C-alpha positions in Angstrom: -7.1 -13.3 32.7 -7.6 -16.8 31.7 -5.5 -19.7 33.1 -4.2 -21.7 30.3 -2.1 -24.1 32.2 -3.9 -25.4 35.2 -7.1 -26.7 33.9 -6.5 -27.5 30.3 -6.7 -30.9 28.7 -3.2 -32.5 28.5 -1.1 -31.5 25.5 -2.0 -33.5 22.3 0.2 -36.5 21.4 2.2 -36.1 24.6 5.6 -37.9 24.2 7.6 -40.2 26.3 8.4 -39.3 29.9 10.9 -36.5 30.4 10.4 -35.2 26.8 9.3 -31.9 28.5 6.7 -29.2 27.2 4.9 -28.9 24.0 5.9 -30.7 20.7 6.0 -29.7 17.1 3.5 -32.0 15.6 1.8 -32.6 12.0 -1.9 -33.4 11.8 -1.0 -36.8 10.4 1.2 -37.6 13.3 -1.2 -36.1 15.9 -4.9 -36.4 15.0 -5.7 -36.0 18.6 -4.7 -32.3 18.3 -8.0 -31.8 16.3 -10.3 -33.3 18.8 -13.3 -31.2 19.6 -13.4 -32.4 23.2 -10.1 -30.8 24.2 -9.8 -27.3 25.8 -6.8 -24.9 26.5 -8.8 -23.5 29.4 -10.7 -26.3 30.7 -14.5 -26.5 30.1 -15.5 -24.8 33.5 -13.4 -21.9 32.6 -14.7 -21.7 29.0 -18.1 -21.6 30.4 -17.3 -18.8 32.8 -15.6 -16.7 30.1 -18.5 -17.2 27.5 -21.1 -16.2 30.2 -19.0 -13.1 31.1 -18.8 -12.0 27.5 -22.4 -12.7 26.9 -23.4 -10.5 30.0 -20.8 -7.8 29.8 -22.1 -4.3 29.5 -18.5 -2.9 29.0 -17.5 -1.0 25.9 -14.3 -3.0 25.7 -13.7 -6.6 26.9 -9.9 -7.6 27.0 -8.9 -11.2 27.4 -5.4 -11.8 28.7 -3.6 -15.0 28.5 0.0 -16.4 28.3 0.6 -17.9 24.9 0.3 -17.2 21.2 -3.4 -17.3 20.0 -2.7 -17.0 16.4 -1.8 -20.0 14.3 2.0 -20.1 13.7 3.1 -21.5 10.4 5.8 -24.0 10.8 7.0 -27.1 8.9 8.1 -30.5 10.2 9.4 -32.8 7.4 7.9 -30.7 4.7 4.3 -30.9 6.3 2.5 -28.2 8.2 3.4 -28.4 11.9 1.9 -27.1 15.1 3.2 -26.4 18.5 1.0 -28.3 21.0 1.7 -26.2 24.0 0.1 -23.1 22.7 -3.4 -22.6 21.0 -2.2 -24.4 17.9 -2.5 -27.5 20.1 -6.2 -26.7 20.8 -7.7 -25.5 17.5 -11.1 -26.5 18.2 -11.1 -24.5 21.6 -9.6 -21.6 19.6 -12.4 -21.7 17.0 -15.0 -21.9 19.8 -13.6 -18.8 21.6 -13.4 -16.8 18.4 -16.9 -17.7 17.5 -18.1 -16.4 20.9 -16.2 -13.2 20.6 -17.7 -12.7 17.1 -21.2 -13.4 18.4 -21.2 -10.7 21.0 -20.8 -6.9 20.1 -18.1 -5.0 21.7 -20.0 -1.8 21.9 -23.5 -1.9 23.5 -26.1 0.3 22.0 -26.5 3.6 23.8 -28.5 6.6 22.8 -29.2 5.4 19.3 -25.5 4.9 18.6 -23.7 1.6 18.1 
């Protein structure tokens, strides 16, 4: 289980005080959303997860978390928009995680089968 609330970078383009949670933003209005130095999990937790994936001998690895991982297609003033409170607000981190998952086979080689 990963914690996507406690350690993450603050939401991109966080608005004025008392505006509340995430915001629907376009890339033009919120270039900060795309910054590679932002993390949904926090970098210490990212490192822990990547290490656990790399060293796991389990046949299946399940990652549980609390918000939508897939990109959600939305529009704001006829432009593509992204909810900054979920993984759409941290696309560089989502890409890093998906690449790590791709890099490590889910089934270890046993008895000549894979």
